[in-house]
C-alpha positions, 0 to 999 in steps of 0.5 A: 646842383647841376654843373653845366658841362662847360664849367666842369674843366674850370671846376676841376682846375679850381679844386685841383689848384686848391688842394695842390697849392695848400698842400705844397705850400704847407710842406715847402714852408714847413721843411724850409722855414719850420713851424715858427710863430707866424707859420700860419700867416706865412702859409696862407699867404703862400697858399693864396699866391700859389693858387692865383698862379696855378689855377690859370695854368691848370685851366690851360693844361688840364684839357690838353692832358685830358685829350692826350690821355683820351687819345692814348686810350683810344677814346674819341676826343670831346 
């Protein structure tokens, strides 16, 4: 499967958002709520909610971070 260049940013945002939202909601819920019988349901709800919030933010932020880092590295922006 070949990913069109214009979809690289959104794909990175969706994958990063999935990893971030699931891991952070798991840690936060485990530390603050503990492993109660309904932990899995609460965790999936928290992960889904945070995913919906974080992915649009990442779509906006990641390209700006990439341009900043490229400039700092002396590479031409794309």
